[in-house]
Backbone bond lengths (Angstrom), bond angles and torsions (degrees), N, CA, C in turn:
res aa  C-N    CA-C-N  psi(-1)  N-CA   C-N-CA  omega(-1)  CA-C   N-CA-C  phi
1 M - - - 1.476 - - 1.512 111.93 -
2 K 1.302 117.93 130.91 1.472 120.67 179.50 1.555 106.22 -100.13
3 N 1.330 112.90 139.87 1.460 121.18 173.24 1.529 109.98 -86.66
4 I 1.329 115.77 117.78 1.471 120.91 -178.62 1.526 110.82 -111.71
5 A 1.392 115.07 124.75 1.501 118.80 173.77 1.496 105.73 -95.44
6 L 1.357 113.88 116.02 1.482 120.82 178.26 1.506 107.88 -96.06
7 L 1.347 114.28 106.23 1.495 119.72 -174.51 1.542 111.35 -89.39
8 A 1.375 112.75 119.62 1.459 118.76 -175.47 1.512 110.92 -130.49
9 G 1.313 117.71 164.28 1.457 120.70 174.65 1.538 110.25 107.78
10 G 1.321 115.18 -112.79 1.445 120.50 178.56 1.543 111.70 104.81
11 F 1.310 115.35 -172.13 1.467 119.91 -171.93 1.575 112.29 -108.65
12 T 1.345 118.15 13.05 1.425 120.54 -174.15 1.528 111.59 -114.35
13 G 1.317 112.57 179.81 1.469 120.13 175.73 1.511 114.86 -66.54
14 E 1.321 115.14 -9.63 1.505 120.79 -178.64 1.562 111.58 -94.40
15 Y 1.359 115.08 21.05 1.453 119.01 -178.90 1.534 112.60 -55.61
16 E 1.320 115.41 -50.79 1.460 122.40 -178.94 1.548 113.40 -64.42
17 V 1.341 114.55 -36.86 1.468 119.91 176.70 1.508 108.98 -61.69
18 S 1.335 115.61 -41.93 1.498 121.55 179.15 1.531 112.11 -64.49
19 V 1.319 115.25 -39.94 1.473 120.38 177.99 1.524 110.51 -63.80
20 N 1.330 116.42 -37.68 1.475 119.93 177.09 1.545 110.32 -65.99
21 S 1.289 115.72 -41.51 1.465 121.58 176.24 1.560 109.95 -57.70
22 A 1.299 117.09 -45.47 1.457 123.74 178.91 1.517 111.38 -61.05
23 K 1.315 117.20 -42.29 1.482 120.33 -179.00 1.512 108.46 -62.52
24 N 1.321 119.15 -41.29 1.437 120.26 -176.28 1.547 111.96 -72.60
25 I 1.384 116.29 -33.69 1.439 119.44 176.19 1.576 111.64 -66.82
26 A 1.335 112.49 -45.18 1.497 119.50 178.38 1.538 110.62 -60.24
27 F 1.328 115.23 -40.20 1.480 120.89 -179.57 1.524 110.95 -66.05
28 S 1.367 115.01 -38.30 1.452 121.25 -174.23 1.549 115.30 -81.69
29 L 1.328 117.34 -27.85 1.458 118.20 -174.05 1.527 112.64 -69.54
30 D 1.313 116.84 146.59 1.447 125.51 -177.01 1.555 109.71 -69.79
31 T 1.378 115.36 107.02 1.473 119.54 -177.71 1.543 115.16 -68.08
32 S 1.328 115.17 -12.14 1.525 119.75 176.49 1.507 110.73 -79.26
33 K 1.343 116.43 -17.66 1.461 119.17 -179.47 1.525 113.35 -112.29
34 Y 1.325 115.66 -26.20 1.463 119.03 -171.70 1.541 113.25 -128.29
35 N 1.341 117.57 133.96 1.430 123.00 168.89 1.601 105.32 -95.86
36 V 1.259 117.60 112.82 1.475 120.89 -172.37 1.503 108.42 -102.46
37 Y 1.338 116.10 126.45 1.464 122.09 175.82 1.509 107.79 -120.27
38 T 1.307 120.06 117.39 1.479 122.04 177.81 1.512 107.32 -79.63
39 I 1.348 113.91 127.08 1.490 120.85 177.14 1.501 105.42 -111.43
40 Y 1.348 115.21 118.34 1.504 120.11 176.60 1.513 109.71 -84.75
41 V 1.290 117.12 128.88 1.433 122.72 -177.69 1.557 109.81 -115.19
42 N 1.331 114.12 117.76 1.490 118.64 172.75 1.517 109.01 -135.26
43 R 1.303 117.79 179.71 1.454 120.72 -173.51 1.510 112.34 -62.62
44 D 1.336 116.32 -33.02 1.469 119.52 -174.60 1.524 114.29 -86.00
45 R 1.388 115.75 -36.83 1.409 117.53 -172.62 1.543 112.59 -158.74
46 W 1.363 117.17 160.98 1.449 121.96 172.76 1.520 104.88 -119.76
47 F 1.317 116.98 124.05 1.461 119.38 -173.66 1.511 112.82 -145.93
48 H 1.349 115.52 162.70 1.426 125.13 176.52 1.517 106.99 -117.93
49 E 1.344 115.67 135.20 1.507 118.54 -179.99 1.497 108.01 -90.77
50 T 1.365 116.53 130.95 1.470 119.95 172.05 1.575 107.93 -126.44
51 A 1.304 114.72 173.27 1.452 120.02 -179.64 1.504 112.69 -58.84
52 D 1.369 113.86 -29.38 1.451 118.83 -179.08 1.547 114.25 -96.20
53 G 1.316 115.73 13.47 1.451 118.63 178.51 1.512 110.49 116.17
54 D 1.340 114.16 177.48 1.470 121.55 -178.06 1.561 112.21 -74.07
55 V 1.321 111.15 142.92 1.478 119.33 175.90 1.517 108.75 -118.41
56 E 1.326 116.17 123.69 1.496 119.24 -178.96 1.505 109.94 -73.41
57 L 1.311 113.03 144.99 1.496 118.66 175.67 1.534 106.63 -85.29
58 D 1.320 115.84 133.19 1.487 122.29 176.51 1.572 105.52 -82.03
59 K 1.307 115.56 107.97 1.481 120.38 -178.37 1.555 112.58 -71.72
60 N 1.300 116.64 -14.29 1.454 119.15 178.98 1.521 112.74 -67.47
61 D 1.290 116.54 -36.90 1.478 118.93 178.93 1.549 112.96 -133.86
62 F 1.355 115.42 14.12 1.441 120.27 178.56 1.561 113.27 54.01
63 S 1.360 113.24 58.13 1.445 117.63 -177.48 1.549 108.81 -137.01
64 I 1.348 116.12 165.44 1.450 120.62 170.50 1.531 106.16 -130.25
65 T 1.314 113.89 157.89 1.456 120.21 175.67 1.549 108.37 -119.69
66 V 1.354 114.90 114.61 1.454 122.50 -176.68 1.532 108.78 -118.38
67 G 1.331 116.71 120.67 1.438 120.87 -179.20 1.487 115.33 56.41
68 G 1.330 117.44 36.44 1.484 122.14 179.80 1.512 112.26 85.50
69 N 1.354 118.88 -9.79 1.452 119.25 179.41 1.541 111.50 -100.72
70 K 1.327 114.21 128.65 1.450 120.85 177.99 1.518 109.07 -81.64
71 I 1.316 116.28 123.76 1.455 122.82 178.85 1.524 111.94 -107.53
72 K 1.337 115.08 116.82 1.459 118.10 178.70 1.550 106.44 -104.30
73 F 1.266 116.62 147.97 1.469 122.07 -173.12 1.472 115.36 -99.45
74 D 1.344 117.26 135.25 1.455 123.71 176.24 1.545 112.34 -83.13
75 F 1.339 114.83 -19.69 1.468 117.30 -171.82 1.527 108.36 -160.49
76 A 1.343 116.91 147.40 1.448 122.54 173.84 1.507 109.01 -113.45
77 F 1.330 117.46 121.77 1.486 121.08 174.41 1.472 107.11 -102.55
78 I 1.374 114.48 106.52 1.463 120.35 -174.14 1.606 109.35 -90.78
79 T 1.301 114.49 121.10 1.464 118.11 176.68 1.532 109.71 -133.83
80 I 1.382 111.79 49.33 1.488 119.93 -179.89 1.536 105.20 -104.50
81 H 1.357 114.82 125.83 1.495 120.32 176.80 1.545 110.58 -91.35
82 G 1.320 116.79 123.23 1.496 122.28 -175.08 1.477 108.97 84.76
83 T 1.350 114.49 -160.85 1.429 120.10 -173.63 1.588 111.03 -74.95
84 P 1.321 121.34 145.35 1.463 130.84 0.75 1.536 114.82 -96.82
85 G 1.382 117.57 8.23 1.443 119.37 -173.07 1.511 114.17 -93.57
86 E 1.330 117.04 -16.59 1.478 118.09 -175.57 1.527 111.11 -111.13
87 D 1.344 118.28 -9.05 1.443 122.47 -176.62 1.492 115.16 -106.18
88 G 1.331 118.61 10.85 1.427 123.72 172.14 1.553 115.29 96.45
89 K 1.282 117.63 -9.12 1.492 119.04 -175.66 1.543 111.72 -67.60
90 I 1.378 117.64 -48.00 1.417 119.68 176.06 1.548 112.24 -65.01
91 Q 1.311 113.87 -37.57 1.492 118.42 179.11 1.551 110.16 -58.95
92 G 1.331 116.95 -43.88 1.463 119.76 178.79 1.508 112.93 -63.53
93 Y 1.313 115.15 -38.25 1.481 120.41 176.58 1.502 111.37 -63.11
94 L 1.343 118.31 -46.52 1.438 122.25 -179.70 1.507 113.26 -67.97
95 D 1.363 113.99 -34.59 1.518 117.65 175.50 1.531 109.93 -59.87
96 M 1.335 115.81 -41.61 1.467 119.00 -178.73 1.510 114.04 -65.22
97 L 1.358 114.84 -27.65 1.494 120.13 178.82 1.518 110.28 -92.20
98 G 1.316 118.07 -6.84 1.452 121.18 -178.31 1.570 115.46 70.83
99 I 1.353 113.78 31.70 1.453 119.33 -179.15 1.518 109.87 -100.53
100 P 1.330 121.88 121.43 1.467 119.40 179.42 1.507 111.34 -72.25
101 Y 1.389 112.92 154.44 1.479 118.99 179.74 1.507 109.01 -142.49
102 N 1.365 115.13 177.11 1.455 122.00 -168.12 1.513 115.81 -94.79
103 T 1.368 116.29 -7.33 1.484 118.15 -170.81 1.527 112.16 -106.40
104 C 1.371 115.85 -177.41 1.453 119.32 171.11 1.502 110.82 -59.86
105 D 1.338 118.46 163.78 1.476 122.93 -179.61 1.534 109.24 -73.64
106 A 1.354 114.45 175.01 1.472 121.56 -174.12 1.576 110.52 -57.43
107 T 1.346 115.07 -42.37 1.460 118.93 -176.87 1.536 113.28 -62.92
108 T 1.335 111.42 -54.24 1.435 118.27 178.25 1.515 114.84 -58.67
109 S 1.366 116.62 -41.81 1.461 123.72 179.34 1.517 107.99 -61.07
110 A 1.290 117.37 -45.31 1.509 121.85 -177.37 1.552 109.46 -65.01
111 I 1.328 116.43 -47.71 1.424 119.50 -178.18 1.570 113.38 -65.42
112 T 1.313 117.01 -41.64 1.458 119.44 -177.53 1.481 112.29 -73.53
113 M 1.309 120.79 -15.47 1.465 122.37 174.07 1.548 109.13 -72.18
114 N 1.334 115.62 -22.83 1.462 120.94 -178.55 1.558 107.99 -97.18
115 K 1.331 114.79 107.73 1.453 119.64 -170.77 1.541 110.76 -62.73
116 A 1.313 117.70 -39.55 1.468 122.28 179.62 1.475 114.49 -62.79
117 Y 1.380 116.20 -44.15 1.460 121.20 179.39 1.533 108.80 -66.28
118 T 1.334 117.39 -41.93 1.482 120.50 179.78 1.527 110.69 -60.62
119 K 1.291 118.65 -45.35 1.463 124.02 178.33 1.548 111.57 -58.10
120 A 1.328 113.61 -41.72 1.481 117.92 178.42 1.500 112.15 -63.41
121 L 1.303 117.91 -38.90 1.422 124.44 -176.01 1.558 113.15 -73.66
122 V 1.338 114.20 -38.86 1.542 115.98 179.69 1.520 112.75 -84.00
123 N 1.308 115.48 -10.58 1.457 121.04 179.09 1.541 109.29 -58.52
124 G 1.314 116.68 132.98 1.449 118.69 178.22 1.539 112.29 101.03
125 I 1.388 116.54 -9.86 1.468 116.26 173.23 1.515 108.17 -68.44
126 H 1.306 114.55 136.66 1.462 121.20 -176.26 1.521 111.17 -59.70
127 G 1.329 115.02 124.84 1.519 118.81 177.36 1.509 113.19 88.24
128 L 1.362 119.47 -4.44 1.448 121.94 -176.86 1.545 110.49 -104.81
129 Y 1.322 116.09 131.92 1.417 121.06 177.13 1.522 110.34 -118.98
130 T 1.324 116.15 154.63 1.490 121.88 174.68 1.519 110.21 -127.73
131 A 1.308 116.44 145.58 1.465 121.63 -178.11 1.570 108.09 -69.34
132 H 1.361 114.52 144.73 1.480 117.41 174.74 1.563 109.32 -63.80
133 S 1.283 115.33 136.51 1.477 117.90 -173.25 1.551 112.42 -149.27
134 M 1.318 114.78 166.79 1.451 122.92 172.67 1.518 108.66 -133.19
135 R 1.308 116.31 139.27 1.455 119.00 176.54 1.577 108.01 -104.68
136 L 1.289 115.24 129.90 1.496 119.86 -177.35 1.541 107.83 -118.16
137 F 1.371 113.42 147.27 1.428 119.18 178.32 1.521 109.11 -115.65
138 E 1.317 117.45 136.67 1.449 123.41 -174.90 1.543 113.69 -53.38
139 K 1.332 116.16 -36.63 1.481 117.74 -175.61 1.517 112.39 -75.33
140 D 1.391 119.37 -12.76 1.433 122.72 -179.42 1.568 109.73 -90.05
141 M 1.327 115.75 164.32 1.430 119.23 173.64 1.565 109.54 -79.05
142 H 1.278 115.99 143.70 1.503 119.07 176.82 1.464 111.23 -117.67
143 D 1.290 119.42 111.46 1.427 123.67 177.61 1.503 108.06 -95.68
144 V 1.382 113.68 110.87 1.479 117.55 -175.66 1.548 110.66 -62.25
145 A 1.348 116.48 -27.77 1.427 119.66 -179.16 1.562 111.22 -64.78
146 I 1.361 114.09 -37.13 1.463 117.40 179.40 1.521 109.58 -68.62
147 I 1.358 117.43 -41.37 1.485 120.42 176.17 1.534 109.84 -56.79
148 A 1.345 114.69 -49.40 1.434 118.87 -176.48 1.555 113.20 -64.69
149 A 1.313 114.69 -29.91 1.490 118.16 178.53 1.522 112.28 -79.34
150 T 1.337 117.70 -23.93 1.444 122.49 -174.45 1.525 111.80 -90.48
151 L 1.308 118.13 -37.86 1.493 123.56 -176.65 1.479 112.60 -117.55
152 K 1.337 114.63 156.26 1.457 122.34 179.53 1.545 111.87 -93.27
153 F 1.323 118.42 128.62 1.463 122.17 171.23 1.499 112.10 -66.69
154 P 1.392 118.88 152.36 1.454 127.02 -1.36 1.531 110.24 -75.23
155 L 1.297 115.59 155.20 1.440 123.03 -179.29 1.515 113.31 -119.47
156 F 1.289 116.81 147.74 1.471 123.47 173.49 1.535 108.18 -102.33
157 I 1.329 113.16 127.61 1.513 117.42 177.41 1.510 103.49 -108.96
158 K 1.266 119.94 128.99 1.496 121.82 176.60 1.518 113.68 -150.58
159 P 1.337 116.76 149.41 1.462 121.77 177.47 1.514 108.85 -59.27
160 N 1.336 120.57 138.28 1.485 120.32 -174.85 1.504 111.66 -75.12
161 N 1.346 118.52 -26.85 1.464 120.57 -175.78 1.512 112.83 -108.97
162 G 1.289 119.38 -0.81 1.461 120.42 -177.36 1.523 111.96 -62.07
163 G 1.304 118.22 124.45 1.442 120.04 176.53 1.545 109.85 -76.10
164 S 1.355 115.82 -23.71 1.395 120.36 -175.14 1.511 109.59 -106.54
165 S 1.350 116.17 -169.47 1.456 122.36 -178.44 1.480 115.11 -97.64
166 V 1.343 116.73 17.59 1.464 123.24 -177.39 1.505 110.99 -79.71
167 G 1.356 115.80 137.50 1.472 120.59 175.43 1.525 114.55 87.32
168 M 1.336 114.92 12.13 1.460 120.08 -178.43 1.553 110.49 -91.16
169 S 1.346 116.83 147.24 1.455 122.51 176.73 1.513 108.81 -143.40
170 K 1.377 114.23 152.57 1.460 117.89 170.62 1.541 104.46 -118.29
171 V 1.365 112.30 130.81 1.436 118.98 -172.26 1.520 109.84 -122.96
172 Y 1.353 114.80 137.47 1.466 118.66 -174.85 1.511 114.94 -105.85
173 N 1.350 115.87 -9.93 1.505 118.60 -179.14 1.529 109.59 -159.72
174 V 1.270 118.64 170.72 1.455 125.38 -178.14 1.544 113.12 -54.78
175 A 1.387 115.81 -36.62 1.490 119.88 -176.33 1.547 109.75 -61.61
176 G 1.329 116.73 -29.89 1.477 115.80 -176.54 1.479 114.30 -84.41
177 L 1.334 117.76 -8.78 1.459 119.18 -175.44 1.543 117.08 -64.78
178 P 1.342 118.93 -48.64 1.466 118.01 -177.08 1.572 115.00 -52.41
179 D 1.335 115.14 -48.06 1.458 118.86 178.88 1.506 111.80 -63.88
180 A 1.331 118.35 -41.12 1.447 120.44 -179.63 1.537 113.21 -65.55
181 L 1.357 114.48 -36.93 1.464 117.68 178.25 1.552 110.10 -67.85
182 K 1.297 116.83 -41.02 1.473 122.52 178.10 1.528 109.31 -59.08
183 K 1.312 117.49 -47.70 1.452 123.48 -178.70 1.533 110.06 -59.79
184 A 1.312 117.40 -43.24 1.480 119.72 -177.35 1.513 111.35 -73.60
185 F 1.364 115.00 -37.77 1.472 119.16 179.09 1.577 111.79 -69.94
186 H 1.286 115.24 -15.26 1.476 121.04 175.31 1.552 107.70 -68.26
187 E 1.351 117.51 -30.36 1.445 121.76 -176.75 1.539 112.83 -94.57
188 D 1.322 115.55 -25.12 1.510 118.19 -172.88 1.537 109.44 -157.30
189 E 1.371 116.05 150.17 1.433 117.26 179.49 1.532 113.80 -83.20
190 Q 1.378 115.90 -6.95 1.440 118.68 170.07 1.516 109.38 -130.51
191 I 1.304 113.89 139.06 1.464 119.18 -176.51 1.510 113.11 -129.94
192 L 1.281 116.78 164.99 1.491 123.09 -179.45 1.508 106.70 -117.92
193 V 1.322 115.75 132.60 1.463 124.18 171.78 1.498 105.18 -113.62
194 E 1.355 117.45 116.13 1.443 116.74 179.77 1.489 113.54 -133.61
195 E 1.326 115.83 156.57 1.465 119.63 177.53 1.516 109.46 -66.73
196 F 1.364 112.62 141.09 1.508 118.26 -179.91 1.512 108.74 -77.57
197 I 1.324 114.23 129.70 1.520 119.02 177.04 1.530 107.34 -99.95
198 K 1.337 115.81 119.33 1.441 120.60 -178.11 1.499 109.51 -88.04
199 G 1.303 117.82 128.04 1.516 118.61 -179.94 1.514 109.12 167.50
200 R 1.364 113.91 -165.78 1.449 119.50 179.68 1.510 109.39 -87.01
201 E 1.347 115.78 136.49 1.454 117.61 -177.83 1.547 111.25 -102.44
202 F 1.372 115.77 137.67 1.442 121.75 -177.91 1.516 111.56 -133.71
203 S 1.304 115.46 163.29 1.438 122.80 173.12 1.539 108.22 -140.52
204 I 1.342 115.55 137.08 1.482 117.27 -175.76 1.511 108.54 -140.22
205 G 1.365 112.58 133.66 1.456 120.65 177.97 1.528 111.27 -88.53
206 I 1.359 115.86 144.87 1.431 122.26 174.96 1.513 107.85 -134.79
207 A 1.315 119.79 137.36 1.478 123.85 -178.39 1.474 109.99 -144.69
208 R 1.363 115.78 148.69 1.442 117.20 169.89 1.515 109.04 -92.13
209 L 1.311 115.22 113.77 1.491 122.61 -178.18 1.536 109.42 -118.20
210 H 1.272 114.36 126.05 1.515 120.48 179.24 1.555 108.50 54.76
211 G 1.309 116.94 37.85 1.456 121.38 175.87 1.544 113.14 83.78
212 K 1.321 117.47 -6.03 1.453 119.40 -176.02 1.510 114.04 -114.43
213 I 1.316 119.24 132.46 1.490 122.82 179.79 1.558 106.58 -67.47
214 T 1.343 113.93 118.62 1.433 122.35 -178.16 1.531 110.43 -113.36
215 V 1.364 115.96 122.95 1.458 117.31 175.28 1.517 110.42 -93.61
216 L 1.295 117.94 129.25 1.517 121.29 -179.70 1.506 109.89 -84.30
217 P 1.302 117.57 166.78 1.496 120.94 176.94 1.543 108.70 -62.60
218 A 1.322 114.42 140.17 1.462 118.93 179.49 1.537 112.23 -75.14
219 T 1.350 114.04 157.45 1.499 120.31 177.74 1.554 105.40 -117.63
220 E 1.316 119.05 133.82 1.449 122.03 173.07 1.530 107.46 -94.87
221 I 1.311 116.31 135.52 1.446 121.48 -177.44 1.491 108.19 -110.23
222 L 1.346 116.27 118.45 1.497 122.76 -179.75 1.479 105.15 -116.33
223 T 1.357 117.53 121.37 1.448 121.85 178.93 1.510 112.86 -122.40
224 T 1.349 115.71 143.87 1.447 119.02 177.42 1.502 109.09 -79.78
225 K 1.289 119.13 -11.30 1.500 123.95 -179.25 1.558 103.57 -86.38
226 D 1.349 112.70 165.36 1.458 120.14 -176.62 1.546 110.91 -66.49
227 F 1.285 117.54 -26.46 1.456 120.64 173.24 1.533 108.22 -158.20
228 F 1.382 113.53 168.42 1.493 121.53 -171.84 1.511 107.70 -82.01
229 D 1.314 120.01 84.05 1.441 121.53 179.10 1.510 111.24 -99.51
230 Y 1.346 117.71 -171.80 1.447 121.74 -178.48 1.520 113.64 -55.80
231 E 1.355 115.02 -42.35 1.501 117.83 179.03 1.497 110.99 -65.74
232 A 1.303 116.56 -43.76 1.475 121.67 -179.54 1.530 109.20 -61.75
233 K 1.313 115.92 -34.15 1.484 120.56 -174.80 1.573 109.32 -73.73
234 Y 1.335 115.50 -37.74 1.464 116.82 -169.22 1.535 115.19 -118.60
235 T 1.343 117.84 12.00 1.480 120.22 177.81 1.553 104.11 -111.32
236 S 1.331 113.07 126.63 1.492 118.34 -177.04 1.559 106.87 -67.76
237 G 1.316 113.94 144.83 1.470 120.07 175.54 1.506 115.22 87.40
238 V 1.312 118.34 -16.77 1.475 122.25 -178.26 1.533 109.43 -81.41
239 T 1.276 115.39 -33.61 1.466 121.42 -175.81 1.533 112.35 -122.16
240 K 1.276 115.08 141.46 1.483 120.78 176.37 1.514 105.63 -115.91
241 E 1.304 117.69 133.35 1.479 121.86 179.55 1.510 108.58 -118.40
242 I 1.281 117.96 128.80 1.455 122.41 -179.51 1.509 108.90 -117.08
243 T 1.396 112.16 115.87 1.476 120.38 -176.79 1.558 105.71 -130.17
244 P 1.331 120.32 126.43 1.419 127.14 -7.22 1.546 110.48 -72.50
245 A 1.305 118.15 153.98 1.435 124.40 -176.31 1.553 108.78 -70.67
246 D 1.313 114.90 149.71 1.482 121.66 179.64 1.475 106.62 -79.48
247 L 1.347 117.60 91.85 1.481 121.15 178.77 1.554 106.70 -139.93
248 P 1.334 117.41 144.51 1.483 120.29 179.46 1.526 109.26 -67.55
249 A 1.299 115.27 152.98 1.492 123.94 -176.19 1.551 111.04 -52.74
250 V 1.355 115.42 -41.88 1.488 119.65 -174.30 1.556 107.90 -66.63
251 Q 1.326 116.03 -37.02 1.428 118.31 -178.89 1.569 111.14 -73.15
252 N 1.343 115.77 -38.54 1.448 119.05 174.74 1.579 111.78 -58.64
253 E 1.292 115.24 -35.82 1.454 119.69 179.55 1.577 111.05 -67.97
254 L 1.295 113.74 -43.81 1.483 122.08 179.07 1.521 108.73 -60.66
255 I 1.349 116.65 -46.94 1.493 121.53 -178.66 1.548 110.11 -64.83
256 A 1.325 115.18 -38.66 1.490 118.99 179.53 1.521 108.87 -64.33
257 D 1.336 117.87 -40.91 1.493 119.55 179.13 1.504 111.08 -64.09
258 I 1.360 119.03 -39.79 1.409 122.01 -177.38 1.535 110.66 -68.38
259 V 1.349 117.47 -46.79 1.449 119.33 -174.10 1.563 109.76 -73.98
260 T 1.319 117.19 -26.51 1.453 120.64 175.94 1.580 108.42 -65.88
261 E 1.301 113.98 -41.76 1.509 118.92 178.67 1.514 110.28 -66.44
262 V 1.331 117.66 -37.40 1.491 123.58 176.38 1.600 106.22 -58.80
263 Y 1.289 116.86 -51.49 1.479 124.62 -178.26 1.524 110.51 -55.93
264 I 1.321 116.66 -44.58 1.455 123.30 -176.34 1.561 107.44 -73.26
265 R 1.329 119.14 -45.57 1.405 121.89 -174.43 1.526 113.01 -65.75
266 L 1.344 115.22 -35.65 1.477 120.75 179.83 1.538 112.09 -87.05
267 N 1.355 116.47 3.30 1.487 121.91 -176.87 1.534 112.01 52.35
268 C 1.375 115.58 50.58 1.451 119.68 -178.82 1.553 110.78 -75.87
269 K 1.304 115.55 158.34 1.438 122.12 174.56 1.523 106.93 -136.96
270 G 1.346 115.89 159.00 1.443 119.86 177.52 1.551 111.92 64.64
271 M 1.288 118.22 -141.57 1.457 123.19 -178.00 1.533 111.58 -108.09
272 V 1.338 113.52 130.67 1.498 117.71 173.25 1.591 106.81 -130.57
273 R 1.295 111.22 172.16 1.455 116.46 178.71 1.529 109.66 -134.79
274 V 1.330 116.81 130.05 1.468 119.90 178.03 1.464 111.68 -107.17
275 D 1.344 118.33 128.70 1.453 122.27 178.01 1.542 107.57 -100.24
276 F 1.336 118.34 136.63 1.459 119.57 -177.50 1.563 108.85 -151.19
277 I 1.337 115.13 167.12 1.391 122.10 178.71 1.528 107.23 -126.07
278 L 1.355 116.83 137.17 1.441 120.45 167.66 1.521 108.04 -95.20
279 L 1.357 112.90 118.37 1.501 118.73 -173.69 1.506 110.48 -60.91
280 E 1.325 113.34 133.96 1.480 121.65 177.26 1.560 112.11 -53.52
281 G 1.313 114.84 135.33 1.468 119.54 179.87 1.489 115.70 74.23
282 S 1.339 117.04 7.40 1.498 122.15 174.50 1.454 109.42 -152.41
283 N 1.306 118.02 179.92 1.478 122.00 177.81 1.553 109.55 -110.19
284 D 1.330 117.48 20.33 1.449 119.92 -177.38 1.503 112.11 -68.48
285 F 1.338 117.83 129.88 1.435 127.15 -178.73 1.538 109.90 -87.71
286 Y 1.333 116.94 110.43 1.467 119.94 177.21 1.533 109.31 -103.74
287 F 1.315 115.13 120.16 1.482 123.84 178.78 1.513 109.34 -69.74
288 I 1.340 120.27 126.77 1.451 122.67 171.39 1.488 110.46 -96.72
289 E 1.350 116.24 -65.14 1.489 117.12 -179.89 1.555 106.17 -163.06
290 I 1.333 112.47 171.09 1.450 121.17 172.55 1.515 109.90 -120.20
291 N 1.310 116.72 141.22 1.420 123.68 -178.77 1.487 108.92 -118.73
292 T 1.363 117.30 116.54 1.469 121.80 -173.68 1.546 113.81 -92.72
293 T 1.308 120.25 -8.55 1.464 121.64 171.28 1.583 105.11 -134.22
294 P 1.319 115.64 67.08 1.479 118.72 -179.12 1.518 114.22 -60.11
295 G 1.348 114.71 151.50 1.483 120.17 179.14 1.498 113.89 -55.31
296 Q 1.318 118.24 143.11 1.455 122.53 -177.01 1.542 113.45 -128.08
297 S 1.344 116.77 19.67 1.465 116.70 174.30 1.545 107.77 -66.28
298 A 1.313 117.70 166.04 1.465 122.21 -170.84 1.558 111.90 -55.14
299 N 1.342 116.37 -34.28 1.496 117.25 -177.88 1.524 110.28 -105.21
300 S 1.329 120.56 14.53 1.441 120.40 174.36 1.536 111.06 -67.66
301 L 1.348 114.10 166.68 1.470 116.19 -171.79 1.533 114.42 -67.62
302 I 1.332 118.02 -40.71 1.499 119.00 -177.82 1.549 108.79 -65.77
303 P 1.365 123.38 -47.46 1.401 119.25 176.20 1.551 115.05 -57.27
304 Q 1.362 115.49 -34.98 1.468 121.44 176.10 1.537 108.83 -61.79
305 Q 1.305 115.78 -45.24 1.461 123.55 -176.56 1.548 112.89 -68.27
306 V 1.304 114.17 -38.10 1.476 119.43 176.78 1.589 110.76 -63.87
307 R 1.306 113.14 -45.56 1.449 117.49 177.38 1.540 111.55 -63.95
308 A 1.311 117.00 -42.13 1.497 122.09 177.46 1.558 111.95 -59.42
309 A 1.349 114.50 -31.73 1.492 121.20 178.10 1.522 111.57 -77.89
310 G 1.339 116.23 -3.95 1.459 120.81 -178.56 1.534 114.02 77.81
311 M 1.315 116.45 20.99 1.493 120.45 178.16 1.484 112.22 -99.56
312 D 1.294 115.56 153.93 1.479 120.04 175.06 1.561 107.40 -85.70
313 L 1.327 116.30 132.67 1.452 120.96 -175.36 1.530 113.28 -60.62
314 G 1.325 114.44 -44.63 1.459 119.50 -179.36 1.521 110.90 -61.73
315 E 1.327 113.84 -40.70 1.511 119.97 178.91 1.550 109.84 -63.47
316 F 1.349 113.08 -41.27 1.493 120.76 179.85 1.519 109.90 -58.77
317 Y 1.338 117.74 -47.63 1.478 122.90 178.68 1.504 109.67 -64.53
318 G 1.323 117.40 -43.18 1.456 122.93 179.51 1.528 112.35 -59.42
319 T 1.337 115.21 -39.33 1.460 121.62 179.61 1.520 110.11 -66.19
320 L 1.355 116.19 -39.36 1.451 119.21 178.09 1.554 112.07 -65.71
321 I 1.331 116.14 -37.17 1.470 122.48 176.32 1.553 109.38 -62.61
322 E 1.358 113.74 -56.75 1.453 118.69 -176.58 1.551 112.87 -58.31
323 G 1.328 112.96 -40.41 1.473 118.79 -179.88 1.466 112.99 -64.23
324 A 1.375 118.75 -35.06 1.468 121.59 179.74 1.496 113.74 -80.20
325 I 1.374 114.90 -29.21 1.469 118.72 178.49 1.510 110.54 -74.78
């Protein structure tokens, strides 16, 4: 039996979303192979809940003591959205202790949290396009006239490092820019202003299973809102998700080639999810972002895609664990 520390929570507004992901992973994992201990991570403390109260995690050796028994972990399953589990901080800590984990390494995790850096790295992949954009820093002056002269409206304004969809706006003219910039800077000190790509929106999971990069069936995201923001993501009835997406086989193959190249180029490990848009009136693949700790609640996209591929979710998670160990 392997002892698995399931790391959940984090320092962002997606704390509860992460806890839901952890519940589904714990429920799905094979209990005959794994002893799963959920470790809640917040700014003040890292702890495990027991019937007799909370037990603090000893960060010196990444262990907990339950009922007088010291439990050391064979593996860390990170399912924290945003900092510190998606941006490389926990990965660096675990690397120093020599504990294997399920996600990309510290470098890749840090880079992929930065949307501008990620776009620069994937640029040049055959068949992949990225929207024209500008990166702005809070400490610099922002002349809305320069933005308007450089990019074509409508524009998307979003925090550069946000793991979630908080702080995003869609703007149709210069008048809307100041408020949108303020909203995004409230979430991050650097933001991305990019041209809006009109088309069908998709999300696709990729994982290394049994040593082989495996592309899961894509999901199409249809929203009644103007764009897929935090509310659209987490309010029932606002968004419809179709898995597997209605795409011709030749297009699925092309998409699989592109996202496999993204996975390799960014040196990804474990499971990641790539969000993209197929430009209206063409088949051009526009890269939006990559998510290195994608949501794992029962109705999240990756679990939907794993089921659509005919795989058992518990087995899928088990394969990620064994592959990383």
